[in-house]
Each structure stands twice: as structure tokens, then as C-alpha cells.
Residue frames relative to the residue before (quaternion, step in Angstrom):
aa qw qx qy qz dx dy dz
M 1.0000 0.0000 0.0000 0.0000 0.00 0.00 0.00
N 0.3516 -0.7268 0.5567 0.1956 3.61 -0.87 0.96
S 0.3394 -0.7911 0.4814 0.1649 3.58 -0.48 1.24
S 0.6198 0.5348 -0.3586 0.4487 3.64 1.23 -0.22
T 0.7111 0.3442 -0.2883 0.5410 3.68 1.11 0.07
Y 0.1966 0.7575 -0.5926 0.1906 3.49 -0.89 1.00
W 0.1954 -0.7254 0.6283 0.2020 3.56 -1.33 -0.02
Q 0.0516 -0.7846 0.6179 0.0047 3.45 -1.28 0.50
H 0.4394 -0.6268 0.5533 0.3285 3.60 -1.28 0.31
L 0.1842 -0.7633 0.6100 0.1064 3.51 -1.02 0.89
N 0.4969 -0.5914 0.5313 0.3480 3.56 -1.20 0.55
H 0.0775 0.7911 -0.5923 0.1316 3.51 -0.73 1.15
R 0.1177 -0.7766 0.6158 0.0615 3.55 -0.74 1.05
A 0.2519 -0.8351 0.4767 0.1093 3.53 -0.12 1.35
D 0.8062 0.2293 -0.0881 0.5383 3.58 1.08 -0.67
I 0.1865 -0.7664 0.6030 0.1191 3.56 -1.21 0.39
G 0.3131 -0.7518 0.5551 0.1691 3.57 -1.02 0.88
I 0.1076 -0.7765 0.6169 0.0705 3.52 -1.01 0.78
E 0.0595 -0.7803 0.6226 0.0038 3.59 -1.18 0.62
G 0.0568 -0.7720 0.6322 0.0327 3.48 -1.21 0.80
T 0.1228 -0.7860 0.6041 0.0468 3.53 -1.05 0.82
G 0.1896 0.7864 -0.5756 0.1191 3.55 -1.13 0.72
P 0.6304 -0.5697 0.3584 0.3867 3.55 -1.15 0.39
D 0.7562 0.1375 -0.1605 0.6193 3.59 1.27 -0.16
M 0.6997 -0.4854 0.3230 0.4129 3.49 -1.34 0.33
G 0.6483 0.5343 -0.3268 0.4330 3.65 0.95 -0.74
Q 0.6850 0.4427 -0.3097 0.4888 3.59 0.93 -0.69
A 0.6132 0.5124 -0.3607 0.4810 3.59 1.05 -0.50
F 0.6264 0.4972 -0.3478 0.4893 3.68 1.00 -0.66
A 0.6354 0.5444 -0.3280 0.4386 3.59 0.97 -0.81
Q 0.6490 0.5106 -0.2858 0.4862 3.52 1.04 -0.93
A 0.6425 0.4943 -0.3304 0.4834 3.62 0.96 -0.75
G 0.6072 0.5351 -0.3593 0.4647 3.66 1.05 -0.65
L 0.6627 0.4944 -0.3147 0.4662 3.59 0.96 -0.84
A 0.6187 0.5335 -0.3364 0.4683 3.55 1.06 -0.80
L 0.6106 0.5563 -0.3217 0.4628 3.61 1.05 -0.84
M 0.6984 0.4652 -0.2734 0.4701 3.61 0.76 -1.04
A 0.6415 0.5454 -0.3139 0.4388 3.56 1.02 -0.83
V 0.5428 0.5813 -0.3952 0.4596 3.60 1.26 -0.44
M 0.7309 0.4749 -0.2173 0.4393 3.58 1.00 -0.86
C 0.7874 -0.1789 0.1311 0.5752 3.51 0.97 -0.85
D 0.6732 -0.5183 0.3665 0.3793 3.58 -1.29 0.31
L 0.4383 -0.7287 0.4624 0.2511 3.61 -0.44 1.23
K 0.6270 0.5735 -0.3443 0.3993 3.67 1.05 -0.72
L 0.6579 0.5235 -0.3008 0.4502 3.53 1.21 -0.41
I 0.6433 0.5285 -0.3061 0.4617 3.59 1.30 -0.23
R 0.2714 -0.7615 0.5724 0.1374 3.56 -0.71 1.14
Q 0.3723 -0.7072 0.5574 0.2249 3.59 -1.19 0.55
K 0.1016 0.8333 -0.5226 0.1490 3.55 0.41 1.36
E 0.7936 0.1580 -0.0543 0.5850 3.63 1.10 -0.63
S 0.2049 -0.7690 0.5824 0.1660 3.56 -1.21 0.19
R 0.1533 -0.7346 0.6524 0.1061 3.51 -1.36 0.45
S 0.2703 -0.7430 0.5882 0.1701 3.50 -1.30 0.40
I 0.1171 -0.7393 0.6594 0.0695 3.51 -1.35 0.60
N 0.0314 -0.7687 0.6388 -0.0058 3.51 -0.96 0.94
L 0.0715 0.7992 -0.5892 0.0944 3.56 -0.77 1.06
E 0.1553 -0.7557 0.6236 0.1261 3.59 -1.27 0.36
G 0.2647 0.7450 -0.5871 0.1738 3.46 -1.17 0.74
R 0.3741 -0.7551 0.4923 0.2181 3.58 -0.77 0.88
D 0.6586 0.4544 -0.2939 0.5229 3.60 1.25 -0.52
P 0.4147 -0.7364 0.4730 0.2489 3.66 -0.50 1.11
E 0.6514 0.5191 -0.3370 0.4390 3.60 0.95 -0.65
I 0.6486 0.4866 -0.3129 0.4945 3.54 0.99 -0.82
L 0.6402 0.5091 -0.3414 0.4631 3.64 0.99 -0.72
L 0.6156 0.5255 -0.3349 0.4824 3.60 1.06 -0.62
F 0.6261 0.5406 -0.3056 0.4716 3.57 0.94 -0.96
D 0.6990 0.4852 -0.2570 0.4582 3.55 0.81 -1.10
F 0.6357 0.5523 -0.2926 0.4529 3.55 1.08 -0.87
L 0.6743 0.4959 -0.2877 0.4654 3.52 0.90 -1.01
N 0.6736 0.4921 -0.2987 0.4635 3.56 0.98 -0.89
E 0.5961 0.5318 -0.3658 0.4774 3.61 1.12 -0.50
L 0.6603 0.4849 -0.3190 0.4766 3.57 0.95 -0.80
I 0.5986 0.5560 -0.3441 0.4627 3.60 1.00 -0.68
F 0.6555 0.4994 -0.3019 0.4794 3.54 0.97 -0.95
L 0.6185 0.5558 -0.3658 0.4180 3.59 0.91 -0.76
V 0.6911 0.4827 -0.2471 0.4778 3.52 1.00 -0.92
S 0.7973 0.3441 -0.1767 0.4633 3.58 0.64 -1.17
G 0.7251 0.4377 -0.2376 0.4755 3.55 1.06 -0.76
E 0.7952 0.2842 -0.1397 0.5170 3.54 0.97 -0.84
G 0.4115 -0.7335 0.4591 0.2861 3.56 1.26 -0.18
F 0.4635 0.6710 -0.4418 0.3737 3.59 1.05 0.73
A 0.1547 -0.7694 0.6157 0.0701 3.64 -0.67 1.07
F 0.0861 -0.8236 0.5594 0.0358 3.58 -0.89 0.83
S 0.1463 -0.8018 0.5745 0.0758 3.53 -1.22 0.51
S 0.7568 0.2412 -0.1735 0.5822 3.59 1.26 0.21
L 0.0092 0.7910 -0.6112 0.0258 3.60 -1.00 0.90
Q 0.1002 -0.7231 0.6769 0.0941 3.48 -1.29 0.60
V 0.0343 -0.8141 0.5784 -0.0388 3.57 -0.64 1.07
S 0.0139 0.7568 -0.6521 -0.0426 3.53 -1.05 0.76
I 0.0917 -0.7747 0.6250 0.0303 3.51 -1.13 0.76
N 0.0890 0.7838 -0.6011 0.1285 3.50 -0.76 1.22
N 0.8632 -0.0665 0.0248 0.4999 3.55 -0.78 0.99
G 0.7112 -0.4671 0.2152 0.4793 3.50 0.97 1.06
R 0.6273 0.5015 -0.3729 0.4647 3.59 1.13 0.33
L 0.1737 -0.7945 0.5799 0.0482 3.53 -0.76 1.13
H 0.0252 -0.7595 0.6499 0.0044 3.52 -0.96 0.94
A 0.0095 0.7990 -0.6009 0.0189 3.60 -0.70 0.97
R 0.1576 -0.7050 0.6842 0.0998 3.53 -1.37 0.62
I 0.1047 -0.7959 0.5961 -0.0126 3.48 -0.74 1.20
W 0.1224 -0.7889 0.5993 0.0591 3.61 -0.86 0.97
G 0.2906 0.7314 -0.5785 0.2146 3.53 -1.06 0.90
E 0.4184 -0.6727 0.5565 0.2504 3.60 -1.18 -0.68
P 0.6664 -0.4880 0.3672 0.4277 3.48 -1.24 0.34
L 0.5323 -0.6602 0.4444 0.2885 3.58 -0.94 0.93
D 0.0846 -0.7900 0.6068 -0.0238 3.58 -0.75 1.15
G 0.3926 -0.7720 0.4522 0.2131 3.57 -0.09 1.34
P 0.7234 0.4191 -0.3091 0.4533 3.63 0.57 -1.00
R 0.7131 0.4552 -0.2900 0.4474 3.62 0.88 -0.74
H 0.7364 0.4296 -0.2131 0.4772 3.54 0.88 -1.02
Q 0.1607 -0.8430 0.4936 0.1408 3.60 1.21 -0.49
P 0.0330 -0.8271 0.5611 0.0025 3.64 0.61 1.09
A 0.2877 -0.7882 0.5285 0.1292 3.57 -0.84 1.06
V 0.8076 0.1204 0.0251 0.5768 3.55 0.89 -1.01
E 0.2531 -0.7204 0.6176 0.1882 3.54 -1.09 0.70
V 0.2240 -0.7360 0.6245 0.1346 3.56 -0.86 1.01
K 0.3110 -0.7808 0.5236 0.1398 3.52 -0.83 1.18
G 0.7799 -0.2643 0.1732 0.5403 3.58 1.09 -0.62
A 0.5273 -0.5764 0.5113 0.3582 3.47 -1.38 0.29
S 0.2019 -0.7791 0.5790 0.1302 3.52 -1.09 0.55
F 0.5681 -0.5804 0.4450 0.3772 3.57 -1.27 0.25
N 0.4961 0.6495 -0.4261 0.3880 3.57 1.30 -0.17
G 0.8494 0.1135 -0.0918 0.5071 3.58 -0.76 0.98
L 0.4095 0.7293 -0.4476 0.3165 3.56 1.31 0.17
Q 0.2071 0.7868 -0.5401 0.2155 3.56 -0.45 1.19
V 0.0325 -0.7320 0.6803 0.0189 3.49 -1.25 0.77
R 0.1652 0.8011 -0.5513 0.1641 3.59 -0.59 1.18
Q 0.3267 -0.6775 0.6080 0.2540 3.51 -1.31 0.13
D 0.3650 -0.7045 0.5576 0.2441 3.57 -1.10 0.73
K 0.7622 -0.4057 0.2602 0.4321 3.55 -1.29 -0.03
N 0.6826 0.4710 -0.2563 0.4965 3.54 1.29 -0.52
G 0.6119 -0.5846 0.3453 0.4057 3.61 1.24 0.05
Q 0.4856 0.6584 -0.4466 0.3623 3.61 1.29 -0.15
Y 0.3725 -0.6867 0.5803 0.2303 3.50 -1.14 0.70
I 0.0667 -0.7575 0.6494 0.0004 3.53 -1.05 0.87
V 0.0120 0.7816 -0.6230 0.0283 3.62 -0.64 1.07
S 0.0162 -0.7920 0.6087 -0.0444 3.61 -1.10 0.82
C 0.0442 0.7645 -0.6414 0.0466 3.40 -1.40 0.51
I 0.3308 -0.6712 0.6136 0.2521 3.56 -1.23 0.54
V 0.1516 -0.7851 0.5957 0.0762 3.57 -0.93 0.93
D 0.4284 -0.6893 0.5269 0.2522 3.55 -1.06 0.84
V 0.0915 -0.7892 0.6067 0.0270 3.47 -0.96 1.02
């Protein structure tokens, strides 16, 4: 047997869960968005120089969360926009978000992980016994 050739199992965490909590659904979505960006890079390194808007519609809160997270992922991976602040309002199935950040700068922002997309795994929008909204999702990395 040649000792320089072998195989092994490596510890690998393929997915990451994110969660956001807030007194209303919009604030919980905003916190989930920050959790998403924090998977990719340190939020403290992102300046709030520009803003973007996202407008979505959907009667099902879980699908609205799924679509929202995927829109944020597209902002980062498709448009190269890193964000560190969000304001989200949701009324009658309509989501409006304002996102503040700047163009992604690899050397300065030091992105660690690329998020490929939100999944239906762990997708949940709920209220706890105190009325706080808690939203969660597993994202593919």
C-alpha cells in the first residue's frame, strides 16, 4: 500500500441558517438580511454610501422571505453591492426595502463565503408568544 495516497472524510458544513427577529415582520426581514450579509463579510467593513430598493409582492410570508433573500443575494453576487443597513416595510403582501451599502471591494471587504441562494429548508415566518416576529431560512453556500 502506498502511504502517500489515501482518502478521508472531512468535516464540511454545506449550509448556513440565518434568523431575524423584530417587533414587526419588516424589521425581522431586515435583521435576516443583515444576518445573510454577515455570512459573506464583516458588516463593519461596509460603508453606507449608496442605496438600492427592492419591491416585491406575495401573500405567503414564507415565499416573500424566500424571494427577498434571493433578491439580496443577487444584489451581492450579480451587481457586486455589499450592504450593511436595511429598512423593510411589509403591508398587505407588499414588501418595500431600502438597502444601504457600497460596491463590493474584495480586498477591503474580504468576502469569506459565497451564498448561492435561499432554500425552502428551514424557511419560516412566525410570531412568538410575546408577538415578536422570527424569520429563518437555510441558505446554500
